[in-house]
C-alpha positions as CSV (number, residue, x, y, z in Angstrom):
1,X,0.0,0.0,0.0
2,X,1.3,3.4,-0.9
3,X,1.7,6.1,1.7
4,X,-0.6,9.2,1.5
5,X,2.1,11.3,-0.1
6,X,3.0,8.7,-2.7
7,X,-0.7,8.3,-3.6
8,X,-0.9,12.1,-3.9
9,X,1.9,12.1,-6.5
10,X,0.2,9.2,-8.4
11,X,-3.1,11.0,-8.4
12,X,-1.5,14.3,-9.6
13,X,0.2,12.5,-12.5
14,X,-3.1,10.7,-13.4
15,X,-4.9,14.1,-13.5
16,X,-2.2,15.6,-15.7
17,X,-2.3,12.5,-18.0
18,X,-6.1,12.7,-18.4
19,X,-6.1,16.5,-18.8
20,X,-3.6,16.2,-21.6
21,X,-5.2,13.2,-23.3
22,X,-2.1,11.1,-22.7
23,X,-1.9,7.3,-22.3
24,X,0.1,5.4,-19.8
25,X,2.5,4.6,-22.6
26,X,2.9,8.3,-23.3
27,X,3.8,8.9,-19.6
28,X,6.3,6.0,-19.9
29,X,8.0,7.7,-22.8
30,X,8.3,11.0,-20.9
31,X,9.9,9.3,-17.9
32,X,11.9,6.9,-20.0
33,X,10.3,3.7,-18.9
34,X,7.6,1.3,-20.1
35,X,3.9,2.0,-20.1
36,X,3.5,-1.2,-18.0
37,X,5.4,0.6,-15.2
38,X,3.0,3.5,-15.3
39,X,0.1,1.0,-15.3
40,X,1.7,-0.6,-12.2
41,X,2.0,2.8,-10.5
42,X,-1.6,3.6,-11.2
43,X,-2.8,0.2,-9.9
44,X,-3.6,0.7,-6.2
45,X,-2.7,-2.9,-5.4
46,X,0.8,-2.5,-6.8
47,X,3.7,-1.0,-4.8
48,X,5.4,0.7,-7.8
49,X,5.8,4.4,-7.5
50,X,7.4,7.4,-9.1
51,X,10.8,8.5,-8.0
52,X,12.3,12.0,-8.0
53,X,13.8,11.5,-11.5
54,X,10.4,10.6,-12.8
55,X,8.9,13.7,-11.2
56,X,11.6,15.9,-12.6
57,X,11.1,14.6,-16.1
58,X,7.3,15.1,-15.8
59,X,7.7,18.6,-14.4
60,X,10.0,19.4,-17.3
61,X,7.6,18.0,-19.9
62,X,4.6,19.8,-18.5
63,X,6.6,23.0,-17.8
64,X,5.7,23.0,-14.1
65,X,7.9,22.9,-11.0
66,X,8.6,19.6,-9.3
67,X,7.1,21.0,-6.1
68,X,3.7,21.1,-7.9
69,X,3.6,17.3,-7.6
70,X,3.6,17.6,-3.8
71,X,0.8,18.8,-1.4
72,X,1.1,22.3,0.1
73,X,1.1,20.7,3.6
74,X,2.7,17.6,4.9
75,X,0.6,14.5,5.7
76,X,0.7,13.4,9.3
77,X,3.2,10.6,9.8
78,X,1.9,7.5,11.5
79,X,4.3,5.8,13.9
80,X,4.7,2.6,11.8
81,X,5.8,4.7,8.7
82,X,8.7,6.2,10.6
83,X,12.1,4.7,9.9
């Protein structure tokens, strides 16, 4: 299961993808990976997630700041998520 912040990033990318009429394969090209990886990221039962390089590539492609992929405020950290 993804953490709330990871899910936020996934949801943001999904919104960008849909808004720009892009497929999962299109996002894969942008982040230099396969569309199947994007499918795995968007599947809530899969643990795949975007990393900072992916976010940077997407931000560059959509001409937004990498910080736009993050919420304005931090999510509360649950004790079992702390390392």
